[in-house]
N, C-alpha and C positions, 0 to 999 in steps of 0.2 A: 523723280525718276527712279531712284533707288528703292523707294517704298513701293512703286508700281511693279518693279522687277521682283521684289521680295514676295509681293502678293501673288504675282503670277506663278512664281516658283512653288509657293505653298499650295496653290490650286492644282498644279501639275502633279506634285508629289502625292497629294490626297487622291487624285484620280488614278494614278498609276498603281499606288499601293492597294487601293480598293479592288481594282481589276486583278492585280496579281494575287491577292489573298483569296478572292472569290473563286477564280478559275483554278488557282493552284490547289485550293482545298478540294475542288471537284475532281481534278485529275489525281490527287493523292488518294481519295477514297475509292475512285474507280480502279486505280492501280493496286490498291490493297484488296480489291474484290468485295468491298463493303457495299451494302444496299440497305434501304429502309427495312426495318423489322415489321413485316406485315402482320396485321391483326387477324383475328379468327375469321371474319367475313371475307377477307381477301386471300388468305393462305389456306383456308380450311382448318379443321381441327375439332376440338372437343370443348363443349361448354356445359357445366353442371351447376345447378342452383340448389343450395342446401338451406334448410331452416333448422334452428335449434329445437330439439325435442322437448326441452323444458325452458322455463324463463331464464334468460341470460342477460347479464349486464353489458353495457357498452364496452367496458374494459375486457370482459370475457370474449366478446366477439372480435375485438381488436387482437387479442392473443390468438384466437382461432385463425384469423387471416395471416398472422405472422407464421404460425406453425405450418399451415397449409402451403404458404409460399415457399418455405424452406423444403417442405416435403416434395412439392412439384419440381423445384429447382434441383433437388437431389436426384431426380430421375434423369437429369442430363438434357432436358429440353430447354429451349430458349424462348423468351418472349411470353412466358406464362404470367398470368395476372390473377390475383385474388382480391376481390373488392367486396365491400359491404353495400348492399342496396336495401336501405331500410334495416330490417332485422334479418334479411337473408344474406347468405354468403355465396358469391358468384365466382366460380373458378373457370377461367378461360385458358386453354392451352392450344395456341395456333400452331399449324404446321406439323402436327403429329400424324404418323401413318398407322401406328399401333394403338388406336384409340381404346381398344378393350383393355390392353395392359395398363395404359395410363389411368383409365377409369378405375381399374381394380386397385391400383396403388393409392390414388387420391380418395377412393371411396372408403378407405379405412378411417372412419371418422370418430371412432370411440376413443376413450382414454386408454392409454397403455397401462396394463395392470400386471402385477406379479402375484400369483396365487399358488399356494401349495397344492399338489396333486393328492387327493384323498384316496381315490381308487379309480380303476378302469371300468368303463361302462360298456355294456354290450351294444351292438348295432340296433337302432330302433326298428321295431316291427311295423308292418303296415297299419296296425291298430294303435300305434303310439299316439298319445294325446299330450297336449301342452299342460304343464303344471305351473300354477301361480308362483311368482317369486317368493322364495323363502319356504316353499312347501315340498321341497325334494325329500325323499326318504333318505335315511342314513345308510352309509355303506355297511355291508356286513363285516363282522370282525375278521373273517378269513380273507377278505378282499382288500384290506387296507394296504396302501403303498407306503407304509411307514418305513423308516430306516431299518428297523428290526426285520420286517418281512422282506424287504428288498435284499438284505444280507450282503451289502457291499463289503468286500475284503480287499485291503490294500495288498497288491502283489507286484512289487517293482520289476520282477523278472518277466512279466507277461507283456504282451503287445500293448495293451491299454493301460497297464500300470495298476490294474485292479481286476477282480473277478466279480461276477454278478452283472446286473441284478437278477435275482431269482424270478422265475416266471410266476406271475400272479394272475389268476384268471379274472376275466371280466365279471363284474357283479351283475347277475341276471335280474336284479330288482329294478333295473332301469330299462328293460327291454321295451316296455310299453309306455315309455316317457320320451317325448321329443326333446331335442336339444334346446337349451335356453335361447330365446330369440335375442338379437342384439339390443332391442328396446328394453328387455328385461334383464340385461346383463349388468346388474347392480353390484357395485364393488363390495358392499357389506353383506351380500347373500352368498349361499352355496349355489353353484351353477353347474350345469352339465354342457360341455362344449366339444365341438368336433376339432380334430387336429388338421392343420393345414396340409393339403396334399396327400392325406391318408384316408381313403374312403372307408367308412364304417368304424373308424377308431374314434372313441370319445373318452374324455376325462371328466371325472367329477372333481370340481375344484372348490377349495375353501374360500372364505372371504379374502379380499385383496390385502396384502401386508405392505405393499409399496406401489407407488405410481411411477409413471415415466418421467416425472419431474426430477427424479434422482439421477437420470442419465444426462450427462453433458454431451457426449459424442459416442458414436459407434461406427466401426469401419470393418468391412469384409475384406479379409486378406488370406493368402495362402501361407500356411506354416512351413517349417523346414521340411516336413515330410510330403509337402505338396497338397495337403488337404485344406479345404476351405474352412475357415473359422471366423468368428466375429469377435473382434477386440473392442472393448468399451471402456469409457472413462466416466467416472461419477463426479457429480458436483461436490463442492465442499460440504454442503449440508446433507447430500445424499449418501456420501461415503459411510458415515457411521450408521445410517439407517439401513443401508444394504448389508453391512456386516452383521447387524442385529438379526435381520431376516435370514441371511445365509446361515448364521450359527443355529438358529431355531430349526432350520431345515437341513442341517448337515447330514450328508449321505442320503438325502431324500431328493424328491423331484420338485422343482419349482417351475411352474408354468409361466410363460410370458405370453399374455393374450391381448389381442387387439381386435375390437369390433366383433366380439363374440366368437373368435377363432383362436385356437392355441397356435401361436407361431412356433414355439419351441418349448421343450420341457427338460432342461438339462439337469443332470445330477450335480449336487453341490460338493465339490472337492472330493471326488471318489478316489483319487490317488494319494490322499493324505489321511494319516491315522487320527489326527485331531484337527480341530478347526483353527485356522489362522486368518488374520485380517487380510482382506483383499487389497488394502492400501490404496483404495480409490480407482483401481483398474481391475480388469478381469478378462477372461477369454471363454467363449462358448464354442465347444467343439461338438461334432456329431457327424451324421451322414449328410453333410451339406453339399449341394452343387453350387456353382458360382452364382446362379440366379437366386437360389433359396437363401444363401448367405447374405447377398446384397439386399434382398427383400427384408430379411430379419434386421439387418443393420439400419435400413431405412425406417422400419417400424419403430425400433428402439430409439433412434435419434430424433425422429420427428413425429412420434406417435402420440405425444401427450397433449390432449385437448381438454380445456376446462369444462366443456359441455359436449353432449352428444349431438350429432347432426343427422338430420333425415333428408335424403335427396328428394327434391320436388320435381325437377325436370332435368333431362339429359338430352343434349342436342349435339349431333355430329354433323359438321359441315364438310362436304367433300372438297378436295382441292380444285376439282373442275368447276364447281359452282363458285368457289372463291375467285378463280381466275376470270370467270365470266363477269363477276361483279367488278373486279379490278379494271378489266377492259372497258366496261360500260362507264365506270366512274371517270377514268382517265379520258375516255372519248368525249364525254360531256364537258370536262374541263378544257380539253384542247379545242373543242368546237367554240366554246365561249371565249377562250383566249384569242382564237383566230378572228372572231367577229370584232372583238375590242380593238385588236391591232389594226385591222382593216379600217375601222372607223377613225382611229387617231391618226393614222398615216394619211388618209384622205383629207382629214380636217386640218391637221397641223403640218402636213407634208414633211419637210426635213426634220422638224422637231419630233415627228412620230418615230423616227429612227432612234432618237434618244430614249424614248419610252421602250422601244423594242430591245435595245441594248440593256436598259435598266432592268427590264423584266427577266432577261436572260441571266444577268448578274444575280438577281434575287433568287432565281431558280437554282443556279449553281450553288449558292450559299445554303439554300434550304436542303438540297440533296445531300451536301456534305454534312450539315449539322444533323439532319434526321438519320442519316446512315451511321454517323458516329454515336448518336444517342441510342441507336439500336443495340449497341454493344454494352450498354449500361442499364441500370434499373431506374434511370432518372425520368424517362419519358414513357408515356403510354404507347402501345403498339400503334402502328400506322394503319388505320382501318378506314372504312368508307366515311365515317364521321370526320376523320382527319383530312381525307381528300376533300370533303365538303368545306372544312375550315380553310383549306388552302385556296379553293376556288373562290370563296367569299373574299379572301384577302386580295385576290387579283383586283377586284373593284376598288378596295381601299387603296392599294398601291397606285393604280391608275389615277384615282382621284387626286392624289398628291401631286402628280405631274400636271394634271389639268388645272388645279388651283394655282400653281406657279405660272403656267403658260397664260392663263387668263389674266393674271395680274400683270404679266408683261404687256399684254394687249391694252389693258387699262392705262398703264404708264405711257405707252406709246401714243394712245389716243389723246392723252393730256399734253402731248407735244414734246415729250422728253425723248432723248436719243436712245438708241438701242443699248449703248454702253452704260448709260445711266439707268435704263429700265431694268436690266438684269440684276443689278445690285439692289435697287429700291424694291423691285418686284419680289425678290427672294425674301427680303426682310419682312415684308408684309405677308407673303404666303407662308413663311416659316411658322408664324404664330398660329395661322389657321391649321396647318398640317399637324403641329404639336397638339392643338386642342382636339382635333378629330381623332388622332391616333391615341391620345390619352383616354378619350371616351371609349374607343374600341378596345383598348387594352384593359381598361377597368371592367368592362362588361365580360371580357374573356376571363379575367382573373376571378371575378365573382362566380361565374359559371363553373370554373375549375374547382373552386373551393366548396361550393354547395351542391354541385351536381354529382351524379354517379354514372358509371358505365360509359357508354359511347359518347355521351355529352361532354365528358371530361376530355376525351380525345379531340373533339371539335374545338373546345375552348383552348386546349394547349397549343394546337397548331395555328389557330387564329391569333393567339397572343404572340407566338413566336414570329409569325409573319408581320404583325404590327410593329414589333421591336425592330425587325430588319428594315421595315419601311422608313422608320425614323433615321436609322443609320445610313441607309442608301441615299435618302434625300439630302442629308448633310454632306456625306463624303463622296457621292457620285453625281447626283443631279445638280447640286449647287456648282461644283467646280466645272463640269462639262458645259453647262449652259452659259455660265459667266465667261469661260474661255471662248466659246463660240461667239458670244455677244461682242467681246472685245476684239475678236479677230474680224468680225463682219463689218465693223465700222459703226456708223451712228445713224442708220436709217430710222427716220421718224415715223414711218408708216406702220400702222397696225398690221397691215397685210404682210409687211416684211417680217414681222414677228411670226405670224402664222405660217409663213413660207419657210421658216427655219433660219432666222437671222440673215435675211438677204442683205446685200450691201446697200449703202446709201451714202448720204453726205458725210463729210468728215465731222468728227466729234468736236464740239466747241470747247 
């Protein structure tokens, strides 16, 4: 008797805890205002596919995905994903309304380079032509932006702390030469590049003396005077490299260029009479706005890519189209669920209500888990493929109930009582449920590991639902059916099982 009471108490505790955890988690996420992180096809947004301009190793491509992920996250958007599809890099940014601005930021795909400014170039004429890499003419002697010609003089009593630079004219030798294209922006060549946000202004730059790998972090901030500046920190290896480059260009202009555009060209230590080490940190000041300072910081921190990328396709999905897809997907899922529930209630009658409650419990858990994962980088975005995975999982979940209930009917037809059938039936059905769910989870796991793109979302949510099915079967279906069976008595009829544990003769 004591053993029976202990067993019943254990079943009740399992059932109550499962219900409390499931619906408690649901109410907690709803109270926190959390919801699933919708993917591009449901929330709308931007998708760009890039390919390497030259041969790239797998390690290079993996580094590219890491840099682009940091760059997109640095824009403050959530749910962005960067994946490899073969040799292509796919960037998906769901839920953005300023697609052009995001595209401009993530479209900066070249390596961040630090180049000395050799001279200023005139605005290209209508007859300007492209010049092959390495074939640019030399700057005229009177046009060099050398420290001597710039004439920086330290003047502590002035507003800037120095006077200069001297006005140096644009070199007319470059009037009929187009700016170097991003594809020809080779770090070991002389190039002629436009300046970000300044129409008609171009710089002739020397070979790159440092890459963005020397930068550890960069942050746009307001200084004590209220002006926007960019503070940066160098890596341990980059600090001595930066000092070497800065000393070579002391009181000169050093351009920071990305994707064939000069982001900034600061003077090196114009307020100091002699060069001193930067000590691993520095500040870039100038006529920055908040936006331009943040863009430069973003470029410096996340601009270093091991290979150049070329955009293949750009797709913008409107939020209206995404909403329509979401409504259609959920509508199909709910219609299928309603038909399944109608069938099991008509066929199993009272036991169909167990399936209904079990599916509600699973749905509550899924909502809470998916909403929580949406605030991390652990799960893919919830897109149409994920909706499909959950719809497929409904069949897997209902199968687990049907396997159990059909075993109950088999036990009852063999002449056993309901009380005996629920225990023996579960032991037999449990092995079948485990085997079926293991196969389903293994398929989802293999798909997730070897697939790319939307298929991974399908596999992830199918695998998640399969794991929940195992847990719900043991901690919810088992205790509630066994408790109903023991409460209903010992009806021997298979029809009493199908009717939901109808009462019968006393258990022997």
